[in-house]
C-alpha positions in Angstrom: 45.0 -58.6 34.2 44.7 -58.0 38.0 41.4 -60.0 37.9 43.1 -63.0 36.3 45.9 -62.9 38.9 43.4 -62.7 41.8 41.5 -65.7 40.4 44.7 -67.7 40.1 45.6 -66.8 43.8 42.1 -68.0 45.0 42.6 -71.4 43.2 46.0 -71.9 44.7 44.7 -71.2 48.2 41.8 -73.7 47.8 44.2 -76.4 46.5 46.6 -75.8 49.4 43.8 -76.1 52.0 42.6 -79.4 50.4 46.1 -80.8 50.6 46.4 -79.9 54.3 43.0 -81.7 55.0 44.3 -84.9 53.4 47.4 -84.9 55.6 45.5 -84.6 58.9 44.7 -88.1 60.5 41.1 -88.5 61.5 40.4 -88.3 65.3 39.7 -91.6 67.1 36.0 -92.0 67.9 35.2 -91.3 71.6 33.4 -94.6 71.9 36.5 -96.7 71.2 38.3 -95.1 74.2 35.3 -95.5 76.5 34.9 -99.2 75.7 38.4 -100.2 77.0 38.2 -102.3 80.3 41.2 -101.3 82.4 40.8 -104.3 84.7 41.3 -106.7 81.7 44.9 -105.4 81.4 45.7 -104.8 85.0 44.4 -108.1 86.6 46.8 -111.0 86.4 45.4 -114.4 85.3 44.4 -116.7 88.1 47.0 -119.1 89.4 46.7 -122.8 88.4 46.3 -124.2 91.9 46.8 -127.9 91.1 50.2 -127.2 89.4 51.6 -126.1 92.8 50.7 -129.3 94.7 53.3 -132.0 95.7 53.1 -135.6 94.8 52.2 -138.2 97.5 52.2 -141.2 95.3 50.3 -141.8 92.0 46.8 -141.1 93.4 47.3 -138.1 95.8 48.7 -134.6 95.5 48.7 -132.2 98.4 49.9 -128.7 99.4 49.4 -125.7 101.7 49.2 -122.5 99.7 49.1 -118.8 100.5 46.9 -116.4 98.6 47.2 -112.6 98.7 44.1 -110.4 99.2 42.0 -110.2 96.1 44.0 -113.0 94.4 42.1 -115.6 92.2 43.1 -119.2 91.6 41.8 -121.7 89.1 41.3 -125.3 90.2 41.3 -127.9 87.3 39.2 -130.5 89.0 37.5 -133.0 86.7 35.5 -136.2 86.7 38.8 -138.1 87.6 40.4 -135.5 89.8 38.5 -135.0 93.1 39.8 -131.8 94.8 39.3 -131.0 98.5 40.0 -127.4 99.7 40.4 -126.4 103.4 40.3 -122.7 104.3 42.9 -122.7 107.2 43.2 -119.0 107.7 41.6 -115.9 106.1 38.5 -115.9 103.9 37.4 -116.7 100.4 34.5 -114.9 98.7 31.6 -116.2 100.8 33.5 -118.7 102.9 35.5 -118.1 106.1 38.2 -120.1 107.8 37.7 -123.7 108.9 35.5 -124.7 106.0 36.0 -127.5 103.4 34.9 -127.6 99.8 34.9 -130.6 97.4 34.5 -130.8 93.6 35.0 -132.9 90.5 34.6 -130.1 88.0 36.7 -126.9 87.4 36.2 -124.0 89.7 37.8 -120.7 90.8 38.4 -119.3 94.2 38.7 -115.6 95.2 40.5 -114.6 98.4 39.0 -111.5 99.9 41.9 -111.2 102.4 45.3 -112.9 102.9 44.3 -116.6 103.0 46.0 -120.0 103.6 44.6 -123.1 102.0 45.2 -126.8 102.3 44.5 -128.6 99.0 44.3 -132.3 98.2 43.7 -133.8 94.8 42.8 -137.5 94.6 42.5 -139.8 91.6 40.9 -143.3 91.4 42.9 -146.4 91.2 42.1 -147.0 87.6 43.1 -143.5 86.5 46.2 -142.3 88.4 47.7 -138.9 87.7 48.9 -138.8 84.1 46.3 -141.3 82.9 43.5 -140.4 80.5 40.2 -139.7 82.2 37.3 -141.6 80.6 34.7 -140.6 83.3 32.0 -138.0 82.8 30.3 -137.7 86.2 31.6 -134.3 87.2 30.3 -132.6 90.4 30.4 -128.9 91.0 32.0 -127.3 94.0 30.1 -127.6 97.2 30.9 -126.8 100.8 30.7 -129.5 103.6 29.4 -129.1 107.2 32.0 -128.8 109.9 32.8 -132.3 111.4 32.8 -133.3 115.0 36.0 -134.1 116.9 36.3 -137.9 117.4 38.4 -139.0 120.4 40.6 -142.0 119.9 43.3 -144.0 121.8 41.8 -143.0 125.1 41.5 -139.4 124.1 45.2 -139.0 123.2 44.3 -138.6 119.6 41.6 -136.2 118.2 40.4 -136.8 114.7 38.2 -134.7 112.4 37.0 -136.4 109.2 36.3 -133.7 106.7 35.2 -136.0 103.9 34.7 -139.7 103.5 32.6 -142.0 101.3 29.4 -140.0 102.2 30.9 -136.9 100.5 33.9 -138.0 98.4 34.3 -140.8 95.7 38.0 -141.4 95.4 39.4 -140.7 98.9 38.9 -139.5 102.5 40.4 -136.5 104.2 41.0 -136.2 107.9 43.1 -134.2 110.4 45.0 -136.0 113.2 45.9 -134.1 116.4 47.8 -136.4 118.7 49.5 -135.9 122.1 53.3 -135.7 122.3 53.5 -139.2 123.9 51.1 -140.9 121.5 52.7 -143.8 119.5 51.0 -145.4 116.4 51.8 -149.1 116.5 52.9 -150.7 113.2 50.0 -151.7 111.0 49.0 -152.1 107.3 46.1 -151.0 105.1 45.4 -153.7 102.6 43.6 -151.8 99.9 44.3 -148.1 100.5 47.1 -145.6 99.9 47.8 -143.4 102.9 49.2 -139.9 102.4 50.2 -137.5 105.1 51.1 -133.8 105.2 52.7 -133.1 108.5 51.8 -129.7 110.1 53.5 -130.3 113.5 55.6 -133.1 114.9 59.2 -134.3 115.4 58.9 -138.1 115.8 60.0 -141.0 113.7 58.0 -142.7 110.9 58.4 -146.4 110.2 57.7 -147.5 106.6 58.6 -151.1 105.8 62.0 -151.6 107.2 63.0 -147.9 106.9 62.8 -145.2 109.5 62.8 -141.4 108.8 62.4 -138.2 110.8 59.1 -136.4 110.9 59.3 -132.6 110.3 56.7 -130.0 109.7 55.9 -129.7 105.9 56.9 -133.3 105.1 54.7 -135.3 102.7 54.5 -139.0 103.3 53.2 -141.8 101.0 52.5 -145.3 102.2 51.4 -147.8 99.5 48.9 -150.5 100.4 50.1 -153.5 102.3 53.2 -151.7 103.6 53.8 -152.0 107.3 54.1 -148.5 108.9 53.9 -146.8 112.3 55.0 -143.7 114.3 57.2 -143.2 117.3 56.5 -139.9 119.1 59.1 -137.2 119.6 58.9 -134.2 122.0 56.0 -132.3 120.4 52.5 -133.4 119.4 51.7 -134.7 115.9 49.3 -132.7 113.7 48.8 -133.9 110.2 46.4 -134.1 107.3 45.7 -137.7 106.4 44.3 -138.9 103.1 43.2 -142.4 102.2 42.7 -143.4 98.6 40.3 -145.0 98.4 38.7 -144.2 101.7 37.7 -146.7 104.3 40.4 -147.0 107.0 39.3 -143.7 108.5 36.1 -145.3 109.7 38.0 -147.0 112.5 38.0 -143.5 114.2 34.2 -143.5 114.1 33.9 -147.0 115.6 37.0 -147.6 117.8 37.6 -151.2 118.7 36.0 -152.3 122.0 38.3 -152.8 125.0 39.5 -156.4 125.7 37.0 -158.5 127.4 37.5 -159.1 131.1 38.5 -162.7 131.8 38.4 -163.7 135.5 41.1 -165.7 136.9 40.3 -169.4 137.6 
C-alpha cells in the first residue's frame, strides 16, 4: 500500500512541474535585442526645407533659415524646382561658410555646427509653383566656385553673382552691397521677375506708383515690365537678388560706358 501511495505522489509531482513549465513565457532571443538601432528612434526626421520658404511671386521662393548642430534637412528640388543654397554662417558636412550649391534633384544637408542658410527656389515660366512638372532633366547637387566682386555705379555698389545662365537654368542669384547714399533710378525688366530679400537697409522702394519702406527681412517681388527703383535711407543696402529667368544681372558684368565727350562748338 505504501508503494502505491509513493507512486501516486511521484506522478502528481511530475504533472505539477509540467504545468509550471507551460506557464513560463519563453525568454526573448538575445539577437532580437542586439539588432535594435537606437538612433532610428532617437533621431528626428529631417526638416522639409522648401516648406519654410516665403513666396516672392509665382516663380521664386526665398528664406534665411537657422540649423542646429547635427540637424539634417531635406530639400525637395526636382527638374522644375531649381534650388540654390548659400552657407552664410557655420558649416555643413564638407562645406564651410560662403559657399553656394545648386541642384534640380532632391538632396539632404547635414549641419555639423550651428549654421545659417539662405535658400532660393526658382521655377520656370511655363511651370510656376503649384503647376505639374513635366520635365525630367534633373541635376544633382553641386557646389559653385566663389564669385568675384563686381564694382558698379562708380564703386558705390558691389555685386557678387553666385549663379547665372552658366550655372542655373531658371534664374540668377546675386548679392547687392550698396553704399548708404546709393539710389537706384526707376527702371523696368521686360522679361524677368525680380525678387529681393533685404538683409540690411532702411530706404524706400518704388514699385509702379506705390512706395513702401525697406526693412531687414522684407521680401520684394517685382513682375516684368513694372517700373521700380530705390531711394536710399541712412544705412547701406544689402540684399539677395533673384531674376527669373536670368539675364538682367549681366549688366553688372558689362556696365554701360560713360557718356561720350562732346566738345563745345
